[in-house]
Every structure is written in structure tokens, then in C-alpha cells.
C-alpha positions as CSV (number, residue, x, y, z in Angstrom):
1,M,0.0,0.0,0.0
2,N,2.8,2.4,0.8
3,H,4.4,1.7,-2.5
4,A,1.2,2.6,-4.2
5,W,0.9,6.0,-2.4
6,K,4.5,6.8,-3.3
7,L,3.7,5.9,-6.9
8,I,0.7,8.2,-6.9
9,K,2.8,11.1,-5.5
10,S,5.5,10.4,-8.1
11,V,2.8,10.9,-10.8
12,N,2.0,14.3,-9.2
13,S,5.6,15.3,-9.1
14,S,6.3,14.2,-12.6
15,S,3.9,16.9,-13.9
16,A,6.5,19.5,-13.0
17,D,9.2,17.9,-15.0
18,S,10.1,18.8,-18.6
19,N,7.7,18.0,-21.4
20,E,10.1,15.4,-22.7
21,A,10.5,13.4,-19.5
22,Q,6.9,13.7,-18.3
23,P,5.3,11.2,-20.7
24,K,7.9,8.5,-19.9
25,L,7.5,8.9,-16.1
26,I,3.7,8.7,-16.3
27,L,3.8,5.6,-18.5
28,Q,6.2,4.0,-16.1
29,S,3.8,4.8,-13.2
30,I,0.9,3.2,-15.1
31,E,2.8,0.0,-15.7
32,L,4.0,-0.2,-12.1
33,Y,0.4,0.4,-10.8
34,A,-0.9,-2.4,-13.0
35,G,1.3,-4.8,-11.1
36,F,-0.2,-4.1,-7.7
37,P,-2.7,-6.5,-6.2
38,A,-6.4,-6.0,-7.0
39,S,-7.3,-5.1,-3.4
40,V,-4.7,-2.3,-3.4
41,R,-5.9,-1.0,-6.8
42,M,-9.5,-1.1,-5.6
43,E,-8.6,1.0,-2.6
44,T,-6.5,3.6,-4.4
45,C,-8.0,3.7,-7.9
46,G,-9.8,7.0,-7.2
47,Q,-6.7,8.8,-6.1
48,F,-4.6,7.4,-8.9
49,A,-7.2,8.4,-11.5
50,A,-7.3,12.0,-10.1
51,Q,-3.5,12.3,-10.5
52,L,-3.7,11.0,-14.0
53,C,-6.5,13.4,-15.0
54,Q,-4.6,16.3,-13.4
55,A,-1.5,15.4,-15.5
56,A,-3.6,15.0,-18.6
57,M,-5.2,18.5,-18.1
58,E,-1.8,20.1,-17.9
59,A,-0.5,18.2,-21.0
60,H,-3.8,18.3,-23.0
61,A,-1.9,19.2,-26.2
62,S,0.1,15.9,-26.2
63,K,-2.1,13.4,-28.1
64,E,0.2,10.5,-27.2
65,L,0.1,11.2,-23.5
66,T,-3.6,11.8,-23.3
67,A,-4.2,8.6,-25.3
68,H,-2.2,6.5,-22.7
69,I,-4.0,8.2,-19.8
70,R,-7.4,7.6,-21.4
71,R,-6.7,3.8,-21.6
72,A,-5.4,3.7,-18.0
73,W,-8.5,5.7,-16.9
74,Y,-10.9,3.1,-18.4
75,T,-9.0,0.4,-16.6
76,L,-9.4,2.2,-13.3
77,H,-13.0,3.0,-14.0
78,A,-13.8,-0.7,-14.4
79,L,-12.5,-1.4,-10.9
80,N,-14.7,1.2,-9.1
81,P,-16.8,3.4,-11.4
82,R,-18.4,5.8,-8.9
83,R,-15.1,6.5,-7.0
84,V,-13.1,7.1,-10.2
85,S,-15.9,9.3,-11.8
86,A,-16.2,11.4,-8.6
87,S,-12.4,11.9,-8.5
88,T,-12.3,12.9,-12.2
89,V,-15.1,15.5,-11.8
90,G,-13.4,17.0,-8.7
91,V,-10.1,17.5,-10.6
92,W,-11.6,19.0,-13.8
93,R,-13.8,21.5,-12.0
94,S,-13.5,25.1,-13.2
95,P,-11.4,27.6,-11.0
96,L,-14.7,29.1,-9.7
97,E,-16.0,25.7,-8.7
98,Q,-12.8,24.7,-7.0
99,T,-13.5,27.2,-4.3
100,K,-16.7,25.2,-3.3
101,P,-16.8,22.1,-1.2
102,K,-15.6,18.8,-2.7
103,L,-18.2,16.8,-4.6
104,A,-19.1,13.3,-3.5
105,A,-20.6,10.6,-5.7
106,Q,-24.0,11.3,-4.3
107,D,-23.7,15.0,-5.1
108,I,-23.0,14.2,-8.7
109,W,-26.0,11.9,-9.4
110,L,-28.2,14.4,-7.6
111,D,-27.0,17.1,-9.9
112,P,-25.5,15.7,-13.0
113,L,-25.2,19.2,-14.6
114,S,-22.3,19.9,-12.2
115,I,-20.1,17.8,-14.4
116,L,-20.4,20.4,-17.2
117,R,-19.1,23.1,-14.9
118,M,-15.5,22.1,-15.7
119,D,-12.4,23.6,-17.1
120,V,-12.7,24.6,-20.7
121,R,-9.4,22.8,-21.6
122,V,-11.2,19.5,-21.4
123,F,-12.8,20.2,-24.8
124,E,-9.4,20.9,-26.4
125,S,-8.5,17.2,-26.3
126,A,-10.6,14.4,-27.8
127,D,-9.4,11.9,-25.2
128,L,-10.4,14.0,-22.3
129,A,-13.7,14.9,-23.9
130,D,-14.4,11.2,-24.3
131,I,-13.8,10.6,-20.6
132,L,-16.0,13.5,-19.6
133,L,-18.9,12.3,-21.8
134,T,-18.6,8.8,-20.3
135,V,-18.9,10.2,-16.8
136,L,-21.9,12.4,-17.9
137,A,-23.8,9.5,-19.4
138,E,-23.2,7.3,-16.4
139,S,-24.3,10.1,-14.0
140,L,-27.5,10.7,-16.0
141,I,-28.4,7.0,-15.7
142,Q,-27.7,7.0,-12.0
143,S,-29.7,10.1,-11.4
144,R,-32.7,8.7,-13.4
145,T,-32.6,5.5,-11.4
146,A,-32.2,7.2,-8.0
147,L,-35.1,9.7,-8.6
148,R,-37.5,6.9,-9.6
149,R,-36.5,4.9,-6.5
150,I,-37.1,8.0,-4.3
151,F,-40.5,8.5,-5.9
152,A,-41.4,4.8,-5.3
153,L,-40.6,5.2,-1.6
154,R,-42.4,8.6,-1.2
155,H,-45.4,7.4,-3.1
156,R,-45.7,4.3,-0.9
157,E,-45.8,6.6,2.1
158,G,-48.6,8.8,0.6
159,G,-46.5,11.7,-0.8
160,V,-47.9,14.4,-3.1
161,L,-45.2,13.7,-5.8
162,Q,-46.7,12.2,-8.9
163,K,-45.1,10.0,-11.5
164,T,-45.6,12.7,-14.2
165,H,-43.6,15.1,-12.0
166,V,-40.7,12.8,-11.8
167,S,-40.7,12.1,-15.5
168,A,-40.8,15.8,-16.3
169,M,-37.9,16.5,-13.9
170,I,-35.8,13.8,-15.5
171,Q,-36.5,15.0,-19.0
172,L,-35.8,18.6,-18.1
173,Q,-32.5,17.6,-16.5
174,E,-31.3,15.6,-19.5
175,A,-32.5,18.3,-22.0
176,S,-30.5,20.9,-20.0
177,A,-27.4,18.7,-20.3
178,V,-27.8,18.5,-24.0
179,Q,-28.3,22.3,-24.3
180,L,-25.1,22.9,-22.3
181,L,-23.2,20.5,-24.5
182,I,-24.5,22.4,-27.6
183,E,-23.2,25.6,-26.2
184,A,-19.9,24.0,-25.2
185,V,-19.2,22.4,-28.6
186,A,-19.6,25.8,-30.3
187,C,-16.3,26.8,-28.6
188,A,-14.5,23.5,-29.5
189,R,-12.0,23.7,-32.3
190,N,-11.0,20.0,-32.4
191,A,-13.1,18.2,-35.1
192,R,-12.8,14.9,-33.1
193,V,-14.2,16.6,-30.0
194,R,-17.2,18.0,-32.0
195,W,-17.9,14.6,-33.4
196,L,-17.9,12.9,-30.0
197,V,-20.3,15.5,-28.6
198,F,-22.7,15.2,-31.6
199,E,-22.7,11.4,-31.2
200,F,-23.6,11.8,-27.5
201,I,-26.5,14.1,-28.4
202,H,-27.6,11.7,-31.2
203,A,-27.7,8.8,-28.6
204,R,-29.8,10.9,-26.2
205,F,-32.3,11.8,-29.0
206,L,-32.7,8.2,-30.0
207,E,-33.2,7.1,-26.4
208,Q,-36.0,9.6,-25.8
209,R,-37.8,11.5,-28.6
210,T,-39.3,13.8,-26.0
211,I,-35.9,15.2,-25.1
212,Q,-35.3,16.2,-28.7
213,K,-38.6,18.1,-28.8
214,L,-38.0,19.7,-25.4
215,V,-34.5,20.8,-26.4
216,H,-35.8,22.5,-29.5
217,F,-38.8,24.2,-27.9
218,Q,-36.4,25.6,-25.3
219,A,-34.2,26.7,-28.3
220,Y,-30.5,27.3,-28.4
221,D,-28.1,29.5,-30.4
222,V,-29.2,29.7,-34.0
223,T,-25.6,29.5,-35.2
224,A,-25.5,25.9,-34.0
225,I,-28.5,24.8,-36.1
226,D,-26.4,24.0,-39.2
227,D,-23.9,21.9,-37.3
228,M,-26.6,20.0,-35.5
229,V,-28.5,19.2,-38.7
230,A,-25.2,18.2,-40.5
231,H,-23.7,16.0,-37.7
232,V,-26.7,14.6,-35.8
233,P,-28.6,12.1,-38.0
234,S,-31.7,12.0,-35.7
235,M,-32.4,15.7,-36.5
236,H,-34.6,14.6,-39.4
237,A,-37.3,13.8,-36.8
238,C,-37.6,17.6,-36.1
239,S,-40.0,17.8,-39.1
240,E,-42.6,16.2,-36.9
241,F,-42.9,19.2,-34.6
242,I,-41.8,22.0,-36.9
243,P,-45.4,23.1,-37.6
244,E,-46.0,23.4,-33.8
245,L,-42.8,25.2,-33.4
246,L,-43.5,27.8,-36.1
247,V,-46.7,29.1,-34.4
248,Q,-44.8,30.3,-31.3
249,S,-45.4,34.0,-30.7
250,A,-41.9,35.0,-29.3
251,P,-39.7,36.6,-32.0
252,G,-36.7,34.5,-30.8
253,L,-38.6,31.3,-31.2
254,Q,-39.9,32.4,-34.6
255,L,-36.4,33.1,-35.8
256,F,-35.2,29.7,-34.4
257,A,-38.1,27.8,-35.9
258,V,-37.6,29.3,-39.4
259,R,-33.8,28.6,-39.4
260,L,-34.4,25.0,-38.2
261,A,-37.1,24.4,-40.8
262,A,-35.0,25.6,-43.6
263,A,-32.0,23.6,-42.5
264,V,-34.0,20.4,-42.1
265,V,-35.8,20.5,-45.5
266,A,-32.5,21.4,-47.2
267,K,-30.7,18.5,-45.6
268,Y,-33.5,16.0,-46.3
269,P,-35.3,17.0,-49.6
270,I,-37.8,14.2,-49.5
271,A,-41.5,14.2,-50.5
272,S,-42.9,14.7,-47.0
273,N,-40.6,17.7,-46.4
274,E,-41.7,19.1,-49.7
275,G,-45.3,19.0,-48.6
276,L,-44.3,20.5,-45.3
277,A,-42.6,23.4,-47.1
278,K,-45.5,24.0,-49.4
279,E,-48.4,23.7,-47.0
280,V,-46.8,24.9,-43.7
281,I,-43.5,26.8,-44.0
282,L,-44.2,29.0,-47.0
283,P,-47.8,30.1,-45.9
284,H,-46.4,30.9,-42.4
285,I,-43.6,32.9,-43.9
286,Q,-45.9,34.9,-46.2
287,T,-48.3,35.7,-43.3
288,T,-45.5,36.9,-41.1
289,L,-43.6,38.9,-43.7
290,V,-46.7,40.7,-45.0
291,Q,-47.5,41.8,-41.4
292,I,-44.0,43.1,-40.6
293,A,-43.0,44.4,-44.1
294,G,-41.4,47.8,-43.7
295,S,-40.6,47.4,-40.0
296,A,-37.4,48.8,-38.6
297,T,-37.2,47.0,-35.3
298,T,-34.2,44.8,-34.6
299,D,-36.2,41.7,-33.8
300,Q,-38.4,41.9,-36.8
301,L,-35.5,42.6,-39.1
302,A,-33.8,39.5,-37.8
303,V,-37.0,37.5,-38.4
304,G,-37.4,39.0,-41.9
305,N,-33.8,38.2,-42.9
306,S,-34.1,34.6,-41.7
307,M,-37.4,34.1,-43.6
308,F,-36.0,35.6,-46.8
309,E,-33.1,33.2,-46.5
310,A,-35.5,30.3,-45.9
311,I,-37.4,31.2,-49.1
312,V,-34.2,30.9,-51.1
313,V,-33.2,27.6,-49.4
314,V,-36.6,26.1,-50.1
315,S,-36.6,27.1,-53.7
316,T,-33.2,25.5,-54.2
317,A,-34.2,22.3,-52.4
318,F,-37.6,21.9,-54.2
319,V,-37.7,23.0,-57.8
320,L,-41.4,22.2,-58.2
321,I,-42.5,24.8,-55.7
322,R,-40.2,27.6,-57.0
323,N,-43.2,29.4,-58.5
324,E,-44.8,29.6,-55.0
325,C,-41.6,31.0,-53.6
326,A,-41.6,33.7,-56.4
327,Q,-45.2,34.6,-55.7
328,L,-44.4,34.9,-52.0
329,A,-41.6,37.4,-52.7
330,K,-43.9,39.5,-55.0
331,A,-46.6,39.6,-52.3
332,V,-44.2,40.8,-49.7
333,K,-42.9,43.5,-52.0
334,A,-46.4,44.6,-52.8
335,A,-47.1,44.9,-49.1
336,A,-44.0,47.0,-48.5
337,V,-44.8,49.3,-51.5
338,D,-48.4,49.8,-50.3
339,R,-47.1,50.7,-46.8
340,A,-44.6,53.2,-48.2
341,K,-47.5,55.3,-49.7
342,I,-49.0,56.1,-46.3
343,T,-45.9,56.4,-44.0
344,T,-43.4,59.0,-43.1
345,Q,-40.1,59.6,-44.9
346,Q,-38.1,57.5,-42.4
347,Q,-40.5,54.6,-42.6
348,K,-40.5,55.0,-46.4
349,E,-36.8,54.4,-46.5
350,C,-37.2,51.2,-44.6
351,C,-40.0,50.0,-46.9
352,A,-37.7,50.7,-49.8
353,R,-35.0,48.5,-48.4
354,W,-37.6,45.7,-47.8
355,A,-38.8,46.1,-51.5
356,M,-35.2,45.8,-52.8
357,C,-34.6,42.8,-50.6
358,C,-37.6,41.2,-52.1
359,D,-36.2,41.9,-55.6
360,S,-32.9,40.2,-54.7
361,V,-34.8,37.2,-53.2
362,L,-36.9,36.9,-56.4
363,A,-33.8,37.0,-58.5
364,A,-32.2,34.2,-56.4
365,V,-35.4,32.1,-56.6
366,E,-35.7,32.5,-60.4
367,A,-32.0,31.6,-61.0
368,E,-31.6,28.4,-62.8
369,T,-28.4,27.1,-61.0
370,A,-27.0,27.5,-57.5
371,A,-23.9,29.3,-58.9
372,A,-26.1,31.9,-60.5
373,K,-27.8,32.8,-57.2
374,A,-26.5,36.0,-55.8
375,K,-25.4,36.2,-52.2
376,F,-28.3,37.2,-49.9
377,V,-27.9,40.8,-48.5
378,P,-29.7,41.5,-45.2
379,I,-32.3,44.2,-45.1
380,E,-30.3,46.6,-43.0
381,D,-27.2,46.3,-45.3
382,I,-29.1,47.4,-48.4
383,N,-28.1,50.8,-49.9
384,T,-30.8,53.2,-48.8
385,D,-30.4,55.7,-51.7
386,A,-30.6,53.1,-54.4
387,A,-33.6,51.5,-52.7
388,V,-35.5,54.8,-52.4
389,A,-34.8,55.7,-56.0
390,A,-36.1,52.3,-57.1
391,L,-39.2,52.8,-55.0
392,E,-39.9,56.3,-56.4
393,A,-39.6,55.0,-59.9
394,L,-42.1,52.2,-59.1
395,L,-44.6,54.7,-57.5
396,K,-44.3,57.0,-60.6
397,S,-45.0,54.1,-62.9
398,D,-48.1,53.2,-60.8
399,K,-49.4,56.8,-61.1
400,K,-49.0,56.8,-64.8
401,S,-50.8,53.6,-65.3
402,G,-53.8,54.7,-63.3
403,S,-54.9,58.1,-61.9
404,G,-57.7,56.8,-59.7
405,R,-57.4,56.6,-55.9
406,N,-54.6,54.4,-54.7
407,G,-53.5,53.9,-58.3
408,S,-56.7,52.4,-59.6
409,P,-57.4,52.9,-63.3
410,K,-59.6,55.9,-64.1
411,P,-62.9,55.3,-65.9
412,D,-63.1,55.6,-69.6
413,T,-65.5,58.6,-70.4
414,K,-64.6,58.9,-74.1
415,S,-66.5,55.8,-75.2
416,G,-69.9,57.1,-74.1
417,S,-71.7,60.3,-73.0
418,G,-73.9,58.7,-70.4
419,R,-73.6,59.1,-66.6
420,N,-70.3,57.9,-65.1
421,G,-68.9,57.2,-68.5
422,S,-71.5,54.7,-69.5
423,P,-71.8,54.2,-73.2
424,K,-74.7,56.2,-74.7
425,H,-77.5,54.3,-76.4
426,A,-77.6,54.1,-80.2
427,E,-80.2,56.3,-81.8
428,S,-81.5,53.5,-83.9
429,S,-81.1,49.8,-83.6
430,T,-81.7,47.2,-86.2
431,L,-83.6,44.1,-85.0
432,P,-82.6,40.7,-86.4
433,P,-85.0,39.1,-88.9
434,A,-88.0,37.4,-87.6
435,S,-86.6,34.0,-88.5
436,A,-83.6,34.6,-86.3
437,Q,-85.5,35.8,-83.3
438,Q,-85.8,33.2,-80.5
439,Q,-89.3,31.9,-80.1
440,S,-90.6,32.2,-76.6
441,P,-91.7,28.9,-75.0
442,S,-95.4,28.0,-74.7
443,F,-96.9,28.2,-71.3
444,Y,-99.9,26.0,-72.2
445,S,-100.2,22.3,-72.5
446,A,-101.6,20.6,-75.5
447,P,-105.1,20.1,-74.2
448,M,-105.3,23.8,-73.2
449,Q,-104.0,24.8,-76.6
450,S,-106.7,22.9,-78.2
451,Q,-109.3,24.4,-75.9
452,F,-108.3,28.0,-75.9
453,G,-106.6,28.2,-79.2
454,A,-103.1,29.1,-77.8
455,A,-100.2,28.3,-80.0
456,A,-96.4,28.3,-79.4
457,G,-94.5,31.4,-80.3
458,N,-95.0,35.1,-79.8
459,Q,-98.5,35.6,-78.5
460,K,-98.5,39.4,-78.8
461,R,-101.4,41.0,-80.7
462,P,-102.1,44.6,-81.8
463,H,-104.0,46.7,-79.4
464,S,-106.6,47.5,-82.0
465,T,-107.4,43.8,-82.4
466,M,-107.6,43.3,-78.6
467,A,-109.8,46.4,-78.3
468,G,-112.1,45.1,-81.1
469,E,-112.6,41.8,-79.4
470,R,-113.4,43.5,-76.1
471,G,-115.9,45.9,-77.7
472,P,-116.0,49.7,-77.7
473,R,-114.6,51.6,-74.7
474,P,-117.2,53.1,-72.4
475,P,-117.8,56.8,-72.4
476,P,-115.8,58.9,-69.9
477,G,-117.3,59.0,-66.5
478,K,-119.2,55.8,-66.8
479,R,-118.0,52.7,-65.1
480,D,-117.9,49.4,-67.1
481,D,-118.8,46.7,-64.7
482,G,-118.7,44.0,-67.3
483,P,-121.3,41.2,-67.7
484,T,-123.0,39.9,-64.6
485,L,-123.1,36.1,-64.1
486,P,-126.6,34.5,-63.9
487,G,-127.9,34.5,-60.4
488,L,-125.2,36.8,-59.0
489,S,-125.8,40.3,-58.0
490,R,-123.0,42.8,-57.4
491,S,-124.9,44.4,-54.6
492,N,-125.3,41.1,-52.8
493,G,-122.3,40.2,-50.6
494,A,-122.9,36.5,-50.7
495,I,-121.6,34.5,-53.7
496,P,-123.6,31.4,-54.1
497,G,-122.1,28.5,-55.9
498,L,-118.5,29.6,-55.3
499,R,-117.3,26.1,-54.9
500,N,-118.7,25.2,-58.3
501,L,-116.4,27.9,-59.8
502,Q,-113.2,26.1,-58.6
503,P,-111.6,23.8,-61.1
504,P,-112.0,20.1,-60.4
505,P,-109.0,18.0,-59.1
506,G,-106.8,16.8,-61.9
507,S,-107.3,19.8,-64.1
508,V,-104.3,21.1,-66.0
509,T,-102.7,24.3,-64.7
510,P,-101.3,27.1,-67.0
511,N,-97.7,26.0,-66.3
512,G,-98.4,22.4,-67.4
513,G,-99.0,20.8,-63.9
514,T,-102.1,19.2,-62.5
515,L,-104.1,20.0,-59.4
516,P,-104.0,17.5,-56.6
517,P,-107.1,16.3,-54.9
518,P,-108.1,18.3,-51.8
519,H,-107.0,17.4,-48.2
520,T,-104.0,15.3,-49.5
521,D,-101.8,16.4,-46.6
522,G,-104.0,15.0,-43.9
523,Q,-105.2,18.4,-42.7
524,T,-108.8,19.5,-42.3
525,G,-108.2,22.8,-43.9
526,G,-108.0,23.8,-47.6
527,P,-106.1,21.9,-50.3
528,S,-102.5,21.0,-49.6
529,A,-101.1,22.6,-52.8
530,M,-102.1,25.8,-54.4
531,P,-103.1,25.7,-58.1
532,G,-100.1,25.9,-60.4
533,T,-97.5,24.3,-58.1
534,G,-97.7,20.8,-59.5
535,G,-95.3,19.3,-61.9
């Protein structure tokens, strides 16, 4: 045992030696430690691992040394995982965390996020990052198991903690760990380190899809979206909740959602994503841009720039919906131009920049090849003078095309002298020949035609003939009461025999129908259908 402690101290003292002698001394210490009995190694593995990790931190630039220490660390970790992990976390804590009390194994699984409060030099070596991620994965599993065991004990005793509460707490804890890793990997320059971190995140997303959705609804830095989509294969599943993420009201979440949607559909140009872009992404972009077109606020400018970039990305990924992208850019430009007509000069300049940005987006969408697409210029970087000049020329062309209100075309008053420019009526019109005139339909059936002498065609007759048939007109001042029916007096209010004047059931009506029999609807009143409604 004493030889083991001396060896551990020698590892600590070898870190102060020259860079050339240090790797040799550490390798010799690892070989000597491997020859100790298993009981001694079980007892001292934590202290020896701490000394090795400290030496690796100071020599993180040496790939050979860190590789040997990584292999030795896994050997020690197999002897006593909890003790070795706790010693490693204690050594790699940041300078600020070093001032706090030492962490035990129980403290780590109660708060696994404390592992990520470490020295930034860990992410400068792939071997050290691999050790850290192994400790983090192990601690998350221990924390998950311990929290569920605590819930089972409390629930048995009648506690208020529910199972959904425990599940939510575990998911939030693991989602926070993923977000911290995304922020940390942005500072990593080593490609191998970045690959290890993205593989860890991919494994967490495959393990629980809920964590992936929770991470993206909490959002992270938009600059990390492209790296996440490029290096995490499970990011294709984000298309399942992108429609729900797009409707978030916060400007930051809108910006994040549009960037994420554009990156996912560009990386995976499949049929389902094409439908997503056409039916969800583009309509949402059009609705938002039309509302904020001409705005000068920082948040809305950022959202507008990200949406314009998304239009270009979608048009490049899906050629079949390029026309929809072009129509979208034209609609946003029209909204900016209309808003420029009723705003102040300062707001007019911003609307002019929006309109010119729409022109650049339209040119990029209509470009045949990716090489022909011009680089996107943000709204705030567009030349104001050129944008205002283009807008003034557009407004002047609108005024020339129509002098009505809001550029509507003026009415044509030269074609006619009527009111409101309506064409005046011709003084004489020539009727078509009688053979070409359309014959009006007959409103009488064949029996009635034979009875009353009605024939198909125009039934108009001269007034003289009609007057001759009626007889001479009565002199002025005298009322013509017409003939009086037999047995009926106009002075008598009663009309005897009125039922006999009604046509019998089954008679043909003027429009070709037949009268139904009375009381066919089961009522005691009059007939169920009025004359002329049959057929």
C-alpha cells in the first residue's frame, strides 16, 4: 500500500518535469500500478485516477500522453466506477467551482449538470472529452434510477409527488445537459471533439424523442443549427414538430423555428418535407412577412432576414415549388410598397429596403443554377439611396398607369356620354330578322292549346285587335262593370255556388301541372297545394 501511495505522489511530481521526461514517467507509473494486487488497486483507484487526470489536463496538447491516460482511466473505471468518476469530476472543475466544497458521488448523481461546470481545456482534447462524456452518461443514468427509486418510496408513504412530476424533472434535467453541450461544442476547435459531442447528443435523441422536442422548444443558439443538422442524424425527426414550433409567438422562437425548418428541409429534400414546405412553412412565412413588411425594429428585421433566406433555401431544395416562392416574394414586395405610400419619410426608406430585398430574393429564386444565385444581403445592409430611387420610380409608374385613388385605373369617359362614363345608347337599332328571333316557350299544355286556341311562339297581338274583341270603350265618367253572371248580384255580398267555380281536381294548370285532390296532406283545412304548383 505504501508503494502505491508513493507511486501516486510520483505521478503528481512528474507533472512538474520537462515535457520530454513527463510522458515517460507517467507511462512507467501506469505500468507499475498495474502490477499491484487487485485489493490495493480497488482502494487507491480514485486517487490514482485523479492524479492521471490532473496530469492530462496540464498536458492536454500531447495526443500521445492523453491517449495513454485515457486507456489507463478506463482500466481504473472498471474497478470502481463511482469513485473514479467522482475523483475525475473533482479534478476537472473550473477555477470558480474549485472554491466550493468537494463533490461526492451522491452529489454528482443528484445534480449531473455539475459535471459540465468544468475547465474549458477539457474540450481541447478528444481523449479528455471522451472521458467527460462517459462520466456524464453514467451520471444521468444513476440520477434517473435514483429519482425513480425515491419516488417509489415517497409514493408508498402517501407523498404528493406524482409520476408525471418525476418524468418531467428527469426530461428537463437531460434536456438541459444536451443544451449545455451544444453551447460548449460551439467553442471547440477540435473536429474529433465535436464529433464525440454530436454522437452523444444523437444517442440521447434516439433514447427519448421527448428530449429532442424539449431541447428545440427551449431553443439554443441559431448559429449551432447548421452543425446540429449536419452532424446529428436524428435531426430529421424535427420535421414532426416544426409546424407546432412555427406558431410560437416569441420573436426569438420564430427566428429559431424558421432557421431550423430551412436547414432540415434542405438536408432532407424528401416528398414529406416538400409537402411541409409548401403547406406549412411558406404560408407561415408569407403571413408573417406581409404583417412586418417595412418594419425597422431589430427583432423583426432578424426574423425577416431569416425568412428571406429560408425562401431561397426552399426554392433551391424543391424546384417544383419555385413558383410559389416567387409569388411569395412578390406579395411581400407589394405589401412594402403599399405601406410606403402612407408612411413618413423615415419609414418609407425602410419600406424601400424591404422592397429591394424582395427583388434580390426573387432573382435568387428564379436563378436556374445555384452558382447563378446572388449572395443574400440583409435588409439593414441594403443601400438606402438606391432602394429609395427604385421605390420612387415604381410609384411614378403606378401613377401613370392609373390616376384613380390608390393607383386604380380611371374610368373611360370617351367611349360614351352617359352618366359615369356609361356608353350612350344608339339612336336606332336594327332588330334581327323574324326567322332569327328566338321563339318564346309556350306556357300552355296541348289540351289547353286545343281548348283556348293558344299556339307556341310570340302571342302578342295589336292593341286594335284586342280592343275590337273587347268591344267599344265606355264613355268617360261611366264605369264598365262588365257582364253579370246569372244568379249573381254585385250588390249582394254572398256569392252562391262559389265552390262550383273552382276547377275540379286533376285539371291542367297554366304551367303544365295538375291540381292534386283536396286534403291530401291529412289536414282539415284547404287543399295541400295551391293551383299551379304541381309538376
